[in-house]
C-alpha positions in Angstrom: -24.5 108.1 -39.1 -27.5 107.7 -36.8 -28.7 104.2 -36.3 -32.4 103.7 -37.1 -32.8 100.7 -34.7 -35.2 101.5 -31.8 -33.2 99.5 -29.2 -30.0 101.3 -30.1 -28.1 98.0 -30.6 -25.4 97.8 -33.3 -25.9 95.1 -35.8 -22.9 92.8 -36.4 -22.2 90.9 -39.5 -22.3 87.1 -39.3 -19.0 85.6 -38.3 -17.8 88.6 -36.4 -19.1 87.4 -33.0 -20.8 89.2 -30.3 -18.6 92.1 -29.3 -15.3 93.6 -30.2 -13.2 90.7 -29.1 -14.8 87.9 -31.1 -17.3 85.3 -30.2 -18.4 84.8 -26.6 -16.8 81.8 -24.9 -18.8 78.6 -24.9 -20.1 77.1 -21.6 -17.5 74.3 -21.9 -14.7 76.8 -21.9 -16.0 78.6 -18.8 -13.8 78.4 -15.7 -14.4 75.2 -13.7 -15.7 75.4 -10.2 -12.8 75.8 -7.7 -11.9 72.7 -5.8 -13.0 72.6 -2.2 -11.1 70.5 0.3 -13.0 67.6 1.8 -13.0 69.2 5.3 -15.0 72.2 3.9 -17.1 70.3 1.3 -18.5 67.9 3.9 -18.7 70.3 6.8 -22.0 69.5 8.8 -24.8 72.0 8.3 -27.3 70.5 10.8 -27.2 68.6 14.0 -28.1 65.4 12.1 -24.8 65.7 10.2 -22.7 65.7 13.4 -21.0 62.4 14.3 -20.0 61.2 17.7 -21.7 64.1 19.7 -25.0 62.4 20.7 -25.0 63.6 24.3 -24.7 67.3 23.3 -27.3 67.0 20.5 -29.8 65.3 22.9 -29.3 68.0 25.5 -29.7 70.9 23.0 -32.7 69.2 21.4 -34.5 68.9 24.8 -33.6 72.5 25.7 -35.0 73.9 22.4 -38.1 71.8 22.7 -38.7 73.0 26.2 -37.9 76.6 25.4 -35.0 76.6 27.9 -32.4 78.2 25.6 -29.4 79.6 27.5 -27.9 83.0 26.8 -24.3 81.7 26.3 -22.8 78.4 25.4 -19.1 77.4 25.5 -17.9 74.5 23.4 -14.6 72.8 24.2 -12.7 69.9 22.7 -9.6 69.0 20.8 -8.9 70.3 17.4 -11.1 69.3 14.5 -14.1 67.9 16.4 -16.5 70.6 15.2 -16.6 73.4 17.8 -16.9 76.3 15.3 -19.2 74.3 13.0 -21.4 73.5 16.0 -21.5 77.2 16.9 -22.7 78.1 13.4 -25.3 75.3 13.5 -26.5 76.8 16.8 -26.7 80.2 15.3 -28.7 78.8 12.4 -31.1 77.1 14.9 -31.6 80.4 16.8 -32.6 82.2 13.6 -34.2 79.4 11.6 -37.0 80.8 9.4 -38.6 78.8 6.6 -40.9 81.0 4.5 -44.1 79.6 3.1 -45.8 80.5 -0.2 -47.8 83.4 1.3 -44.6 85.0 2.8 -45.4 84.0 6.4 -42.6 82.1 8.3 -43.4 78.5 8.7 -41.3 78.4 11.9 -42.1 81.0 14.5 -39.3 80.3 17.0 -35.8 78.7 17.5 -35.7 75.0 16.6 -33.1 72.3 16.3 -35.2 70.4 13.8 -34.3 72.1 10.5 -35.8 70.4 7.5 -33.9 72.5 4.9 -32.1 75.7 4.5 -34.1 78.7 5.6 -33.9 82.4 4.9 -30.7 83.0 6.9 -29.1 79.5 6.8 -26.8 79.8 3.8 -25.3 83.2 4.9 -24.8 81.9 8.5 -23.0 78.8 7.4 -20.8 80.8 5.1 -20.0 83.3 7.9 -21.4 86.3 6.1 -24.6 87.1 7.9 -24.9 90.6 9.2 -26.5 89.5 12.5 -24.1 86.6 13.2 -20.7 88.1 14.0 -17.7 85.8 14.2 -14.5 87.0 15.9 -11.2 85.1 16.2 -9.9 85.8 19.7 -6.4 84.9 18.5 -6.2 88.1 16.5 -8.7 90.2 18.5 -7.5 89.9 22.1 -7.9 93.3 23.6 -10.5 95.3 25.5 -11.1 97.5 22.4 -12.4 94.5 20.5 -14.7 93.5 23.4 -15.9 97.1 23.7 -17.1 96.9 20.1 -19.1 93.8 21.0 -20.6 95.5 24.0 -21.6 98.5 22.0 -23.1 96.5 19.1 -25.1 94.3 21.5 -27.3 97.2 22.4 -28.8 97.3 18.9 -31.4 94.9 17.7 -30.7 92.5 14.9 -31.1 93.8 11.3 -32.7 90.7 9.7 -32.6 87.7 12.0 -34.4 86.8 15.2 -31.2 87.0 17.4 -27.9 88.8 17.1 -25.3 86.0 17.7 -21.6 86.6 18.7 -19.3 83.6 17.9 -15.9 84.0 19.6 -13.4 81.3 18.5 -10.4 80.4 20.6 -11.9 82.5 23.4 -9.2 81.5 25.9 -6.8 83.9 24.1 -8.7 87.0 25.2 -6.8 89.2 27.6 -7.7 89.5 31.3 -9.0 93.0 30.7 -11.1 91.8 27.8 -12.7 89.0 29.9 -13.4 91.4 32.7 -15.1 93.9 30.3 -17.3 91.1 28.9 -18.5 89.8 32.2 -21.4 92.1 32.8 -22.8 91.9 29.3 -22.4 88.1 29.4 -24.3 87.8 32.7 -27.2 90.0 31.7 -27.2 90.3 27.9 -30.2 91.9 26.0 -32.9 89.5 25.1 -32.0 89.6 21.4 -28.3 88.6 22.0 -26.7 85.1 22.2 -23.0 84.3 22.9 -21.2 81.2 21.5 -17.7 80.5 22.6 -15.3 77.9 21.3 -11.9 76.9 22.9 -9.4 74.1 22.9 -8.1 75.0 26.3 -11.0 75.4 28.6 -8.8 75.7 31.8 -7.5 79.0 30.5 -11.0 80.5 30.5 -11.6 82.3 33.8 -14.1 80.5 36.0 -16.2 83.7 36.2 -16.8 83.3 32.5 -17.4 79.6 32.6 -19.9 79.9 35.3 -22.0 82.2 33.1 -22.2 79.7 30.2 -23.5 76.3 29.5 -20.6 74.1 28.7 -20.5 71.2 26.2 -17.4 69.0 25.8 -17.1 67.7 22.3 -15.5 64.3 22.5 -13.0 62.7 20.2 -14.5 60.5 17.5 -14.0 56.8 18.0 -11.6 55.2 15.4 -14.3 52.7 14.2 -16.9 55.4 13.8 -14.4 57.6 12.0 -13.5 54.8 9.6 -17.2 54.3 8.8 -17.6 58.0 8.1 -14.5 58.1 5.9 -15.8 55.1 3.9 -19.0 57.1 3.2 -17.0 60.0 2.0 -14.9 57.8 -0.3 -18.1 56.3 -1.8 -19.4 59.8 -2.6 -16.0 60.8 -4.1 -15.8 57.6 -6.1 -12.5 56.7 -4.5 -11.4 53.1 -3.9 -9.5 52.5 -0.7 -8.7 49.5 1.4 -10.3 49.1 4.8 -6.9 48.9 6.5 -5.9 52.2 4.9 -9.1 53.8 6.3 -8.2 52.4 9.8 -4.7 53.9 9.5 -6.2 57.3 8.7 -8.6 57.1 11.6 -5.8 56.0 13.9 -3.5 58.8 12.8 -6.3 61.4 13.1 -6.6 60.7 16.9 -10.3 61.5 17.0 -10.2 64.6 14.9 -12.6 64.6 11.9 -10.9 67.5 10.2 -7.5 65.8 10.5 -9.0 62.6 9.1 -10.5 64.4 6.1 -7.2 66.3 5.4 -5.3 63.0 5.5 -7.9 61.4 3.2 -7.5 64.4 0.8 -3.8 63.7 0.8 -4.3 60.0 0.3 -6.6 60.6 -2.7 -4.0 62.8 -4.3 -1.3 60.1 -3.5 -3.2 57.2 -5.0 -5.4 56.4 -8.1 -9.2 56.8 -8.2 -11.6 54.0 -8.9 -12.8 55.3 -12.3 -9.3 55.0 -13.7 -8.7 52.0 -15.8 -7.0 49.2 -13.9 -6.9 51.2 -10.7 -6.8 49.1 -7.5 -7.5 52.0 -5.2 -5.5 53.3 -2.3 -3.6 50.5 -0.5 -2.5 50.4 3.1 1.1 50.1 2.0 0.9 53.3 0.0 -0.7 55.1 2.9 2.0 53.9 5.3 4.6 55.3 2.9 2.8 58.6 2.7 2.5 58.9 6.5 6.0 57.6 7.2 4.6 54.6 9.2 6.1 51.2 9.5 4.5 48.0 8.2 2.2 46.8 11.0 3.2 43.2 10.5 6.9 43.9 10.7 6.2 45.9 13.9 4.6 42.9 15.4 7.5 40.7 14.3 9.9 43.2 16.0 7.8 43.0 19.2 7.9 39.2 19.0 11.7 39.2 18.7 12.0 41.6 21.7 9.8 39.4 23.9 11.8 36.3 23.0 15.1 38.1 23.7 16.4 37.8 20.2 18.4 41.0 20.1 20.2 40.4 16.8 16.9 39.7 15.0 15.3 42.8 16.6 18.2 45.1 15.6 18.1 43.8 12.0 14.3 44.4 11.9 14.7 47.9 13.1 17.4 48.7 10.5 15.2 47.3 7.7 12.3 49.5 8.8 14.5 52.5 9.0 15.9 51.8 5.5 12.3 51.5 4.3 11.7 55.1 5.3 10.2 54.6 8.8 11.2 57.2 11.4 12.8 55.7 14.6 10.4 57.7 16.7 7.4 56.4 14.7 8.6 52.9 15.2 8.8 53.3 18.9 5.4 54.8 19.0 3.9 51.9 17.1 5.7 49.4 19.4 4.1 51.3 22.3 0.7 51.2 20.7 0.9 47.5 20.1 2.0 46.9 23.7 -1.1 48.9 24.8 -3.2 46.8 22.4 -1.9 43.5 23.9 -2.5 44.8 27.4 -6.1 45.7 26.5 -6.7 42.4 24.9 -5.4 40.7 28.1 -7.6 42.7 30.5 -10.6 43.1 28.2 -10.8 40.5 25.4 -14.0 42.0 24.1 -11.9 45.0 22.9 -10.8 42.9 20.0 -14.1 43.7 18.3 -12.9 47.3 17.6 -13.2 47.9 13.9 -9.9 49.9 13.8 -7.9 46.7 14.7 -6.7 44.7 11.7 -7.2 40.9 11.6 -3.5 40.4 12.0 -3.3 42.6 15.0 -6.4 40.9 16.5 -5.0 37.4 16.0 -1.4 37.9 17.0 -2.3 40.4 19.8 -4.5 37.7 21.4 -1.6 35.2 21.2 0.7 37.6 23.0 -2.0 38.5 25.6 -2.3 34.8 26.5 1.5 34.2 26.8 2.8 37.5 28.4 2.3 38.5 32.0 1.0 41.9 33.1 4.4 42.6 34.7 6.2 42.1 31.4 3.7 44.3 29.5 3.9 47.1 32.0 7.7 47.0 32.1 7.8 47.0 28.3 5.5 50.1 28.3 7.7 51.9 30.8 10.9 51.2 28.9 9.3 52.3 25.6 7.9 55.5 27.1 11.3 56.5 28.6 13.2 55.4 25.4 10.9 57.5 23.2 12.0 60.7 24.9 15.6 59.6 24.6 15.2 59.1 20.9 13.6 62.5 20.5 16.5 64.2 22.4 19.3 62.2 20.7 21.3 63.6 17.8 21.4 60.1 16.5 17.9 58.7 16.7 18.7 55.3 15.1 21.5 54.6 17.6 19.2 55.6 20.5 16.5 53.3 19.2 19.0 50.5 19.0 19.9 50.9 22.7 16.2 51.0 23.6 15.7 47.7 21.9 18.8 46.2 23.6 17.3 47.2 27.0 13.9 45.7 26.0 15.4 42.4 24.8 17.6 41.9 27.9 14.7 42.9 30.2 12.5 40.2 28.8 14.3 37.5 30.9 14.4 39.6 34.1 12.2 38.5 37.0 9.6 40.9 38.3 10.4 42.7 41.6 8.0 40.4 43.5 9.6 37.3 42.2 13.1 38.8 42.9 12.1 39.5 46.5 10.7 36.0 47.0 13.8 34.5 45.4 16.1 36.5 47.7 13.9 35.6 50.7 14.0 31.9 49.9 17.8 32.1 49.9 17.7 33.2 53.6 20.6 35.5 53.1 22.9 33.5 50.9 24.3 36.5 49.0 27.9 35.3 48.7 29.8 36.1 45.6 29.8 33.5 42.8 32.9 31.3 42.6 35.7 32.3 40.3 36.0 30.6 36.9 37.6 27.2 37.1 37.0 26.8 40.8 34.2 24.5 42.0 31.8 26.0 44.4 31.9 24.3 47.7 28.8 22.6 49.2 27.7 25.1 51.8 24.8 23.1 53.2 21.9 24.7 55.0 22.4 28.4 55.7 20.9 28.2 59.2 22.9 25.1 60.2 26.0 26.8 58.8 25.5 29.8 61.0 24.8 27.7 64.1 28.0 25.5 63.6 30.4 28.5 63.5 33.3 28.1 65.8 35.6 30.9 66.9 39.1 30.3 65.5 42.0 29.7 68.0 43.9 32.9 68.7 47.2 33.2 66.9 50.3 33.3 69.2 52.9 36.0 68.6 56.1 36.5 70.5 56.5 39.4 72.8 59.5 41.4 73.5 60.1 39.5 76.8 60.4 36.2 74.9 57.0 35.1 75.9 54.0 34.5 73.8 50.7 36.4 73.8 47.5 36.0 71.9 47.2 38.5 69.0 44.2 40.7 69.4 41.6 39.6 66.8 38.1 40.8 66.1 35.8 38.3 67.6 33.2 36.9 65.1 29.5 37.4 65.7 28.0 35.1 68.3 25.7 32.5 66.8 22.1 33.5 67.5 19.0 31.5 68.0 16.2 31.7 65.4 14.4 35.0 65.6 10.6 34.3 65.4 9.2 37.9 65.7 10.0 41.5 65.2 10.0 41.9 69.0 13.0 39.6 69.1 14.8 42.1 66.8 14.1 44.9 69.2 15.3 42.8 72.1 18.5 42.0 70.2 19.1 45.7 69.7 18.6 46.3 73.4 20.9 43.4 74.2 23.7 45.0 72.2 22.9 48.3 73.8 22.3 50.1 70.5 19.8 52.5 71.9 19.5 54.6 68.7 18.6 51.5 66.6 16.2 50.3 69.3 14.3 53.6 69.4 14.2 53.7 65.5 12.8 50.1 65.5 10.1 51.0 68.0 9.2 54.4 66.5 9.7 54.3 62.8 9.1 50.7 61.7 5.6 49.8 60.5 6.0 46.1 60.0 4.5 44.6 56.8 6.0 41.1 56.8 8.5 39.2 58.9 10.3 35.9 58.8 13.6 34.8 60.0 16.1 36.3 57.6 13.7 38.8 56.0 12.0 42.0 57.1 9.7 44.1 55.0 8.4 47.4 56.5 6.9 50.8 55.7 8.9 53.6 57.2 7.3 56.1 59.5 7.2 59.9 58.7 10.3 60.6 60.7 12.3 57.5 59.6 15.9 57.9 58.4 16.4 57.1 54.7 19.3 54.9 55.8 17.2 52.8 58.3 16.9 49.7 56.0 20.7 49.4 55.1 21.7 50.3 58.7 19.4 47.6 60.1 20.7 45.1 57.5 24.3 45.8 58.6 23.4 45.5 62.3 21.6 42.2 61.9 24.5 40.7 60.0 26.8 41.9 62.7 24.6 40.6 65.5 23.6 37.3 64.0 26.5 36.4 61.8 24.3 36.0 58.7 22.9 38.1 55.9 19.4 39.5 56.3 17.1 40.9 53.6 15.5 44.2 54.7 13.2 45.9 52.2 11.0 49.0 52.3 7.4 48.5 51.2 4.7 50.8 49.9 2.0 49.0 51.8 0.7 50.6 54.9 1.9 48.1 57.4 0.9 47.6 61.1 1.3 50.4 63.6 4.8 50.8 65.1 5.6 49.3 68.5 5.5 52.8 70.0 2.1 53.6 68.5 0.8 50.3 69.8 2.2 51.0 73.3 0.8 54.5 73.3 -2.6 53.2 72.3 -2.5 50.5 75.0 -1.4 53.1 77.6 -4.3 55.4 76.5 -6.8 52.6 76.8 -5.5 51.8 80.3 -5.7 55.4 81.3 -9.3 55.6 80.1 -10.1 52.5 82.1 -8.5 54.0 85.2 -10.4 57.2 84.8 -13.7 55.3 84.6 -13.0 53.4 87.8 -15.3 54.5 90.7 -12.5 54.4 93.3 -10.2 56.7 91.2 -13.0 59.1 90.5 -13.7 59.2 94.3 -10.1 59.8 95.0 -9.9 62.7 92.5 -13.0 64.2 94.1 -11.4 64.0 97.6 -8.2 65.6 96.3 -9.0 68.6 94.0 -6.2 69.3 91.6 -4.9 65.7 91.7 -3.9 64.2 88.3 -3.3 60.6 87.2 0.3 60.6 85.9 0.9 56.9 85.3 -0.8 53.5 85.1 1.2 50.3 85.9 0.1 46.7 85.8 0.2 44.8 89.0 2.9 42.5 87.6 5.3 45.5 87.2 7.8 45.9 90.0 6.6 48.6 92.4 8.5 51.8 92.5 9.7 53.0 95.9 6.9 54.8 97.7 7.2 58.5 97.7 7.5 60.2 101.0 4.5 62.2 102.3 6.5 65.4 101.9 6.6 64.9 98.2 2.9 65.1 97.9 2.7 62.0 95.7 1.2 58.6 96.5 -0.1 55.3 94.9 -3.7 54.3 95.0 -4.4 50.6 94.6 -7.6 49.5 92.9 -9.1 46.5 91.2 -6.7 43.5 90.8 -4.5 44.3 87.9 -3.6 48.0 87.9 -2.1 50.6 90.1 -2.7 54.3 89.5 0.0 56.8 90.4 -1.6 60.1 91.3 0.0 63.5 91.6 -1.7 65.2 94.5 
């Protein structure tokens, strides 16, 4: 039967609903909006939303205001600081158009001051604009992908002012792809802009970097990141402790995306503020979520190590481990607290950092006042080396125990400087300690003891002829007078006819410090690695007492040979400048000065006239030996 309704619609009886499947669903039953993670929900859409990148924003703002917009930009920085987001904001600024009521654009050129979303902004920020092409170089690495860019760059944009190519992780392009892009990158069409983002700028060829303006996006300061996270929590109606925010900011290591991801996880881990009786997200709950140790117990562990209480330190480590903390994380937090104490010692104003908890600030200042820099640097070195041992060990807890043992016993060790001064003050008294139960004899002054040595009487043995003869015995070292300078050491080597040692002392020793019983020097470039121990043995053999010979990193004075060469060169220059010598050289063409001797030196036998050599006396102090 034909329906007589003009609109052709079928009438439905009451109660049957609209349609064959019953009543239409009510708005309340409609599907809820899908949840968006915080990192996407609060992604910046303008330069005003960026945090921590003031230098880049100021440079770009001036460039846009002056009309000095570059053809290509490269953005670099660690993960999660906003490289790709900044590229999209730049693409939005290039193509910003804000229509007015009569259809004419209110903005007739690129601008960084974007009051609201324009005609192309929403599509650009959602990465679906036809004239803003995003390419992930991690999955499009070849020359064919770049060839598509080169071909597409020839055509004008369809809707927007500029055609913008955003290449993320550009360092992953192949060498052929980079080479294919160079010409277009250097001289692109007027309607094309390139935006590159990379985490490894050193892998981008210098030929590409030189064609781009580079911006380094810095890590976000922990205090600034904590403030930003607090703002997000207020918008999300989430209660969270300030210490928990500081923990998230510290764990994010300057990455905004990492911080928002951790905050997302923390919100799911703890209650929200609108729940009845909820106290919010506590720092303790966040430590459990991140596998971190209680900061107060970490400081207690540090205190036990600095006081050398190894049993207390091992117990504290075991309690932290049983509580769920990873040994590697414990060592990292110990190293972080060591770094904090060092900073507080060198720069007390750093205690104003908002990421530092009140307990860290108070106890860190106490440690900074009581611990020396030598102890702090040694603790840092031991923790750094121990951290790698723990990572490589099949039993991390046992490895962490051994690291703490080294730290606790190292707390009482003197610094290298103190050890050297202590050894030097002993003037060579390195004898072994007395055995248990035997009183150590009074040795008196070391120098007097050396000078009072007497050679023992030779032991008499019977000979085959019935007589007696002295048994051959090694004669002890002859007592030596006090050596007041390094030249005395060289003279001592010459006296004992040790030519090799004498030459080494003159050529390879750059003296830093000298006192009787102690020598500190910097070795020359050709010095033997065994020079210091060899000299120590020789001096003990020659003087009958122990000497401390140490190698220093300081520059030291010139060697005796260098000083002698410099003195000889100065004397030679003085001789050449003497008028009498110049006259003699003019009278005898081809003559050369071969030696300069002081007048006090014994004169060498005069050469015969047949040898063609002679001495020319001049002035009062020098003789010049001239080869005629």
